C-alpha positions as CSV (number, residue, x, y, z in Angstrom):
1,X,56.2,33.2,-87.0
2,X,55.9,35.7,-90.2
3,X,57.6,38.9,-90.3
4,X,54.7,40.9,-90.4
5,X,53.9,39.4,-86.8
6,X,54.7,40.3,-83.6
7,X,55.3,37.9,-80.7
8,X,52.7,38.6,-77.8
9,X,55.8,37.6,-75.5
10,X,57.9,40.6,-76.7
11,X,55.3,43.1,-78.4
12,X,55.3,46.7,-77.2
13,X,52.2,47.3,-75.4
14,X,49.3,48.0,-77.1
15,X,45.5,49.6,-76.4
16,X,44.2,46.1,-75.9
17,X,46.8,45.2,-73.1
18,X,45.3,48.0,-71.2
19,X,42.0,47.2,-72.2
20,X,42.6,43.7,-69.9
21,X,44.3,45.5,-67.5
22,X,41.3,48.1,-66.7
23,X,38.8,44.9,-67.1
24,X,40.7,42.9,-64.8
25,X,41.3,45.6,-62.4
26,X,37.8,46.3,-61.5
27,X,37.7,43.3,-59.5
28,X,40.4,44.3,-57.1
29,X,38.5,48.3,-57.0
30,X,35.1,46.4,-56.2
31,X,36.7,44.2,-53.6
32,X,38.5,47.2,-51.7
33,X,35.3,49.1,-52.1
34,X,32.8,46.5,-50.6
35,X,35.4,46.3,-47.5
36,X,35.1,49.9,-47.0
37,X,31.3,50.1,-47.5
38,X,31.0,47.2,-44.6
39,X,33.0,49.3,-42.3
40,X,30.7,52.2,-42.8
41,X,27.4,50.2,-42.4
42,X,27.3,48.2,-39.8
43,X,27.9,51.1,-37.3
44,X,24.5,52.7,-38.4
45,X,22.8,49.3,-38.3
46,X,23.9,49.2,-34.6
47,X,22.8,52.5,-34.0
48,X,18.9,52.3,-35.8
49,X,18.0,49.1,-35.6
50,X,20.6,46.4,-33.5
51,X,21.7,49.0,-30.3
52,X,21.7,44.9,-28.4
53,X,24.0,43.5,-31.4
54,X,27.5,42.6,-29.4
55,X,30.9,42.9,-30.6
56,X,31.0,39.4,-31.8
57,X,27.9,40.2,-33.7
58,X,29.1,43.1,-35.5
59,X,32.3,41.3,-36.7
60,X,30.2,38.1,-38.0
61,X,28.2,40.4,-40.2
62,X,31.4,42.4,-41.0
63,X,32.9,39.3,-42.1
64,X,30.5,37.4,-44.0
65,X,31.4,39.3,-47.2
66,X,35.1,37.8,-46.7
67,X,33.7,34.2,-46.0
68,X,32.8,34.5,-49.3
69,X,35.6,35.9,-50.7
70,X,37.3,32.8,-49.1
71,X,34.9,30.1,-50.5
72,X,34.7,31.7,-54.1
73,X,38.7,32.2,-54.1
74,X,39.0,28.2,-54.1
75,X,36.2,27.3,-56.2
76,X,36.6,29.8,-58.9
77,X,40.1,29.3,-59.2
78,X,39.9,25.7,-59.2
79,X,36.8,25.8,-61.9
80,X,38.4,28.1,-63.9
81,X,41.7,25.8,-64.7
82,X,39.2,23.2,-65.8
83,X,36.3,25.2,-67.7
84,X,38.8,28.8,-68.6
85,X,38.6,31.8,-67.5
86,X,36.0,33.6,-69.6
87,X,32.9,32.4,-68.5
88,X,33.7,33.0,-65.3
89,X,35.4,36.2,-65.8
90,X,31.7,37.3,-66.9
91,X,29.6,35.6,-64.1
92,X,31.5,36.8,-61.1
93,X,30.5,40.8,-61.6
94,X,26.9,39.2,-62.2
95,X,26.8,37.4,-59.1
96,X,28.0,40.9,-57.4
97,X,25.0,42.8,-59.0
98,X,22.5,40.4,-58.2
99,X,23.6,40.0,-54.4
100,X,23.9,43.7,-53.9
101,X,20.6,44.3,-55.7
102,X,18.6,41.9,-53.2
103,X,20.6,42.9,-49.8
104,X,19.1,46.5,-51.1
105,X,15.6,45.7,-51.4
106,X,15.5,43.2,-48.4
107,X,16.4,46.2,-46.7
108,X,17.5,44.2,-43.2
109,X,20.3,42.6,-41.2
110,X,19.6,39.0,-42.8
111,X,19.2,40.7,-46.3
112,X,22.4,41.8,-46.0
113,X,24.1,39.0,-44.4
114,X,23.0,36.9,-47.5
115,X,23.8,39.7,-50.0
116,X,27.4,40.1,-48.4
117,X,28.1,36.5,-48.7
118,X,27.1,36.2,-52.4
119,X,29.1,39.5,-53.1
120,X,32.2,38.6,-51.5
121,X,31.7,35.0,-53.3
122,X,31.4,36.9,-56.7
123,X,34.4,38.8,-55.7
124,X,36.4,35.7,-54.4
125,X,36.6,34.3,-57.9
126,X,37.9,37.9,-59.4
127,X,40.7,37.7,-56.8
128,X,41.5,34.1,-58.4
129,X,41.0,35.6,-62.3
130,X,42.4,39.2,-62.2
131,X,46.0,38.2,-61.8
132,X,46.3,35.2,-64.1
133,X,44.2,37.0,-67.0
134,X,46.8,39.5,-66.9
135,X,49.8,37.8,-66.2
136,X,49.0,35.2,-69.4
137,X,48.3,37.8,-72.0
138,X,50.9,40.8,-70.8
139,X,54.4,40.9,-72.8
140,X,57.5,39.3,-70.4
141,X,58.6,42.8,-69.8
142,X,55.5,44.4,-68.6
143,X,53.7,41.2,-66.8
144,X,55.0,41.6,-63.2
145,X,54.6,45.1,-63.1
146,X,50.8,45.2,-65.0
147,X,49.9,42.7,-62.1
148,X,51.5,44.9,-59.3
149,X,49.3,47.4,-61.3
150,X,45.9,45.6,-60.7
151,X,46.9,45.1,-57.3
152,X,47.7,48.9,-56.4
153,X,43.7,49.5,-58.2
154,X,42.4,48.4,-55.3
155,X,43.3,51.9,-53.5
156,X,40.8,53.3,-55.8
157,X,37.9,51.3,-54.7
158,X,39.1,52.2,-51.1
159,X,39.4,55.7,-51.6
160,X,35.8,56.1,-53.8
161,X,34.2,54.5,-51.5
162,X,34.7,55.9,-48.8
163,X,34.8,59.9,-50.5
164,X,31.5,58.6,-51.9
165,X,29.8,57.5,-49.0
166,X,30.8,60.5,-47.1
167,X,29.2,62.6,-49.7
168,X,26.1,61.1,-49.5
169,X,25.9,60.7,-46.0
170,X,26.2,64.0,-45.8
171,X,24.1,65.0,-48.4
172,X,21.4,62.9,-47.1
173,X,21.4,63.7,-43.2
174,X,19.7,60.4,-42.7
175,X,21.0,56.5,-41.4
176,X,17.9,55.4,-42.5
177,X,19.1,55.5,-46.2
178,X,22.2,53.3,-45.5
179,X,20.8,50.5,-47.7
180,X,21.1,53.3,-50.7
181,X,24.9,52.9,-50.5
182,X,24.6,49.0,-51.8
183,X,23.3,50.8,-55.0
184,X,26.8,51.7,-55.4
185,X,28.0,48.4,-55.4
186,X,25.5,47.3,-58.0
187,X,26.5,50.0,-60.3
188,X,30.2,48.7,-60.2
189,X,29.6,45.4,-60.9
190,X,27.5,46.4,-63.9
191,X,30.2,48.6,-65.3
192,X,32.4,45.6,-64.5
193,X,30.4,43.4,-66.6
194,X,29.6,45.5,-69.5
195,X,33.7,45.7,-69.6
196,X,34.2,42.3,-70.4
197,X,31.0,41.2,-73.1
198,X,33.4,41.2,-75.9
199,X,36.4,39.1,-74.4
200,X,37.9,36.5,-75.3
201,X,39.4,33.3,-73.6
202,X,42.9,33.3,-72.1
203,X,45.4,32.6,-75.1
204,X,47.8,30.9,-72.5
205,X,44.7,28.8,-71.0
206,X,44.1,27.5,-74.9
207,X,47.9,26.9,-75.5
208,X,48.4,24.8,-72.5
209,X,45.5,22.6,-73.7
210,X,47.0,22.3,-77.4
211,X,44.1,24.3,-79.0
212,X,46.3,26.5,-80.8
213,X,43.9,27.7,-83.4
214,X,41.9,29.1,-81.0
215,X,44.3,30.7,-79.4
216,X,45.9,32.5,-82.0
217,X,42.2,33.9,-82.7
218,X,42.1,35.0,-79.0
219,X,45.2,36.6,-79.3
220,X,44.5,38.7,-82.6
221,X,41.1,39.4,-81.4
222,X,42.7,41.4,-77.9
223,X,45.9,42.2,-79.4
224,X,45.4,43.0,-82.9
225,X,45.6,41.3,-86.8
226,X,49.3,41.3,-86.5
227,X,49.7,39.6,-83.2
228,X,51.0,36.1,-82.7
229,X,51.4,33.3,-79.8
230,X,55.1,32.9,-80.8
231,X,57.1,30.2,-80.0
232,X,55.3,29.3,-76.5
233,X,52.8,27.5,-79.3
234,X,55.2,24.7,-80.0
235,X,56.8,24.0,-76.9
236,X,56.6,20.3,-76.3
237,X,53.8,18.7,-73.3
238,X,51.1,21.5,-74.9
239,X,47.6,19.7,-75.0
240,X,49.0,16.9,-72.3
241,X,48.1,19.2,-69.5
242,X,46.3,17.7,-66.6
243,X,43.7,19.3,-64.3
244,X,44.7,20.4,-61.3
245,X,42.7,20.6,-58.0
246,X,43.6,23.0,-55.4
247,X,43.5,19.6,-53.1
248,X,46.2,18.4,-54.9
249,X,48.7,21.4,-54.0
250,X,48.8,20.2,-50.9
251,X,50.9,17.5,-51.1
252,X,54.8,17.5,-49.7
253,X,56.3,18.9,-53.4
254,X,54.3,21.6,-53.1
255,X,53.0,22.4,-49.9
256,X,56.2,25.0,-49.1
257,X,54.6,27.0,-52.1
258,X,51.1,27.0,-50.6
259,X,52.3,28.3,-47.2
260,X,54.7,31.1,-48.6
261,X,51.9,32.5,-50.3
262,X,49.0,31.3,-48.5
263,X,50.2,32.3,-44.5
264,X,51.9,36.1,-45.2
265,X,48.2,36.9,-47.3
266,X,46.5,35.6,-44.5
267,X,49.0,38.2,-42.0
268,X,48.5,40.8,-44.5
269,X,44.7,40.5,-44.6
270,X,44.7,40.9,-40.7
271,X,46.3,44.3,-41.3
272,X,44.0,45.7,-44.7
273,X,40.7,44.1,-43.3
274,X,40.9,43.7,-39.7
275,X,41.9,47.4,-39.4
276,X,40.6,48.6,-42.6
277,X,37.0,47.7,-42.1
278,X,36.5,49.1,-38.7
279,X,38.6,51.7,-39.3
280,X,35.7,54.4,-38.5
281,X,35.4,52.6,-35.5
282,X,39.3,52.1,-34.5
283,X,39.0,56.2,-35.3
284,X,36.5,57.0,-32.9
285,X,38.1,54.6,-30.3
286,X,41.6,56.5,-30.6
287,X,39.5,60.1,-30.4
288,X,41.2,60.9,-33.8
289,X,38.0,62.3,-35.0
290,X,36.9,65.4,-33.4
291,X,34.2,65.0,-30.6
292,X,30.5,65.9,-31.2
293,X,27.3,65.6,-30.0
294,X,25.0,62.5,-32.1
295,X,26.1,58.9,-32.9
296,X,25.6,60.0,-37.0
297,X,27.6,62.7,-36.8
298,X,30.5,61.2,-35.2
299,X,29.8,58.6,-38.2
300,X,30.1,61.0,-40.8
301,X,32.9,62.6,-39.7
302,X,34.9,59.4,-39.2
303,X,34.1,58.4,-42.3
304,X,35.6,61.8,-43.7
305,X,38.7,60.8,-41.8
306,X,39.0,57.3,-43.1
307,X,39.0,58.6,-46.7
308,X,41.7,60.8,-46.0
309,X,43.5,58.0,-44.3
310,X,42.9,55.7,-47.3
311,X,44.4,58.3,-49.4
312,X,47.9,57.0,-47.9
313,X,47.0,53.4,-49.8
314,X,48.0,55.0,-53.3
315,X,51.3,56.3,-52.7
316,X,52.3,53.1,-50.6
317,X,51.2,50.9,-53.9
318,X,52.9,53.6,-55.8
319,X,56.8,53.1,-53.7
320,X,56.1,49.3,-54.4
321,X,55.7,49.6,-58.4
322,X,58.7,51.3,-58.4
323,X,60.7,48.6,-56.6
324,X,59.3,45.8,-58.1
325,X,61.8,45.3,-60.9
326,X,64.4,46.2,-58.5
327,X,64.5,44.1,-55.8
328,X,63.7,40.7,-54.4
329,X,60.2,40.3,-53.9
330,X,61.3,38.1,-50.9
331,X,63.1,41.5,-49.2
332,X,60.5,44.0,-50.2
333,X,57.6,41.1,-48.4
334,X,59.7,40.7,-45.8
335,X,60.5,44.3,-45.0
336,X,57.1,46.1,-46.0
337,X,55.6,43.5,-42.7
338,X,58.5,44.9,-40.2
339,X,57.9,48.3,-41.3
340,X,54.2,48.8,-41.0
341,X,54.4,46.8,-37.5
342,X,56.5,49.4,-36.5
343,X,54.4,52.6,-38.0
344,X,51.6,50.4,-36.0
345,X,54.0,50.0,-32.8
346,X,54.0,54.3,-33.2
347,X,50.7,54.4,-33.3
348,X,50.5,52.2,-30.1
349,X,52.8,54.9,-28.3
350,X,51.0,57.7,-29.5
351,X,48.0,56.6,-28.1
352,X,49.6,55.2,-24.7
353,X,51.8,57.6,-23.7
354,X,49.5,60.8,-25.5
355,X,51.7,61.7,-27.8
356,X,50.2,64.7,-30.2
357,X,47.6,63.6,-32.7
358,X,50.0,64.6,-35.5
359,X,52.5,61.5,-34.3
360,X,49.4,59.1,-34.4
361,X,48.4,60.3,-37.5
362,X,52.0,59.4,-38.7
363,X,51.8,55.9,-37.5
364,X,48.6,55.5,-39.1
365,X,50.4,56.7,-42.5
366,X,53.4,54.9,-41.7
367,X,51.1,51.7,-42.0
368,X,49.1,52.0,-45.1
369,X,52.2,53.4,-47.0
370,X,54.5,50.1,-46.1
371,X,51.9,47.7,-45.8
372,X,50.9,48.2,-49.3
373,X,53.8,49.2,-50.6
374,X,55.1,45.6,-49.4
375,X,52.7,42.8,-48.2
376,X,49.5,43.8,-49.9
377,X,51.3,44.4,-53.3
378,X,53.6,41.0,-53.1
379,X,51.1,38.6,-51.8
380,X,49.2,39.3,-55.1
381,X,52.2,38.7,-57.0
382,X,53.5,36.1,-55.7
383,X,51.1,33.6,-56.5
384,X,51.6,33.8,-60.7
385,X,55.5,33.7,-60.2
386,X,55.4,30.3,-58.1
387,X,52.5,28.1,-60.0
388,X,52.6,27.0,-63.4
389,X,49.8,27.3,-66.0
390,X,48.6,24.1,-65.0
391,X,48.1,25.1,-61.2
392,X,48.0,28.9,-61.4
393,X,44.3,29.3,-61.0
394,X,44.2,27.0,-58.3
395,X,47.1,28.1,-56.6
396,X,46.0,32.0,-57.0
397,X,42.7,30.9,-55.5
398,X,44.0,28.8,-52.6
399,X,46.4,31.9,-52.1
400,X,43.5,34.0,-51.8
401,X,41.8,32.0,-49.7
402,X,44.6,31.9,-46.8
403,X,44.5,35.8,-47.2
404,X,40.4,35.7,-46.8
405,X,40.7,33.5,-43.7
406,X,43.1,35.7,-41.7
407,X,40.8,38.4,-43.1
408,X,37.6,37.0,-42.3
409,X,39.6,36.3,-38.1
410,X,40.5,40.1,-38.0
411,X,37.2,41.2,-39.1
412,X,35.7,38.8,-36.4
413,X,38.0,39.5,-33.6
414,X,39.0,43.2,-33.7
415,X,35.5,44.4,-32.4
416,X,35.6,41.7,-29.8
417,X,39.5,42.9,-29.0
418,X,38.4,46.0,-29.2
419,X,35.7,46.0,-26.2
420,X,38.0,43.7,-24.0
421,X,41.3,45.4,-24.3
422,X,40.7,48.6,-26.1
423,X,42.8,50.0,-28.8
424,X,45.9,48.7,-27.1
425,X,44.7,45.1,-27.7
426,X,44.1,45.7,-30.9
427,X,47.1,47.4,-31.9
428,X,49.3,44.9,-30.2
429,X,47.7,42.1,-31.7
430,X,48.3,43.7,-35.3
431,X,51.7,43.7,-34.8
432,X,52.2,40.4,-33.5
433,X,50.5,38.9,-36.9
434,X,52.4,41.2,-38.7
435,X,55.7,40.2,-37.7
436,X,54.7,36.3,-38.0
437,X,54.1,37.4,-41.7
438,X,57.8,38.8,-42.1
439,X,59.0,35.9,-40.1
440,X,57.3,33.2,-42.2
441,X,58.3,35.4,-45.5
442,X,62.0,35.3,-44.9
443,X,62.1,31.6,-43.5
444,X,60.4,30.1,-46.7
445,X,61.3,32.8,-49.5
446,X,64.6,32.0,-50.1
447,X,63.6,28.2,-51.5
448,X,60.2,29.1,-52.8
449,X,61.0,32.2,-54.4
450,X,64.8,32.2,-54.8
451,X,66.5,36.0,-55.5
452,X,68.7,35.4,-58.5
453,X,69.9,39.0,-59.6
454,X,68.3,42.3,-61.6
455,X,68.4,40.5,-64.7
456,X,66.4,37.5,-63.2
457,X,62.7,37.8,-64.4
458,X,61.1,35.5,-62.0
459,X,57.2,35.5,-63.3
460,X,58.6,33.9,-66.4
461,X,59.8,30.6,-64.6
462,X,56.7,29.0,-64.6
463,X,55.2,29.9,-67.8
464,X,55.4,26.3,-69.5
């Protein structure tokens, strides 16, 4: 390497790195925002057009986007390993844009269901591509932290969507305009696509296939004319990497990786989406919002409180990012599950024993804080660490699909549990799922992602 060039693995952060970070993180913002939007729209649809909509029907409509995310995560992850990231990196926001506009103009439950599925399908591709793009362009020193920052950006989606919807609903004062909220998703998808027009293919994906000149050109375009791929381009084996389908990961040698990255993500998905999507409904069931006459004012006030509760997500992510280079990731994920289950237990006790409202709010805050400081952050960070470049897209996509399977189960059954057993049953079931995530993490984590001290950079183990 020329003395005037800098190695992409050891160079300091530049504007190009932050450009990649922002463009890739928008998928997380959009996905979280859509989940929040669904929980706001469904009570209005039931109030206006379908009062007969059962609890299972509400869950079925709400989980449509999650089914799309699950399918998209598996398919786009495997496709990107074969064709590269760039094409799908641009295609996914266009899919979300088209689907959101379709749902807006259809103006009905049927159109909403179809639109939600394809919005989720595009976002599922984002979830399998975002961490790959970031982990493969960042310098070693910053790689893991930046992947975590991308995941933490989802908190902005929760907060922004809840805040925007509250302001718009209060201004309109008319629940019949619910479909206009979908245009917020359209605007976000359009911005995301525009940010990616001048992007290039992932250099490491090109390197892994022996396309060294193209990789060198991509690095220069992304990071500057003096940036170079360094020694990774001369490692033996590049260019002979075989295509890996996600089904190939289910063989005996990699099954523990799939279980370690997938099952805890599914358990985390129950907490993030099962509780998150129906947060306005759960707030009303717990009686945390101020009682008022009329269904629409209650919905608006529950949305306001949802926005306030979502503010707890960001400090949790921030705490996790501060610890991500200092503590074992297995321990962070395990204790995150345990402590957010403890927060949910406090909320349950406050509800059952009629403790002051502040104690219930404290339980909610602890749940959100530790969920996002631990499992919500770590389940996103771990897959890029345990899978090689050859299988990273498929592995991350399969893990994300597991996560959305848990999310689908949570969203589908939370309203059913709420109807049949009230908040007691919902909170108890959530605690059980969170503890299951802690158990699987502790059981498999020592073998799949062993901790070797502060000097070990585990995200580098599979960059070959």
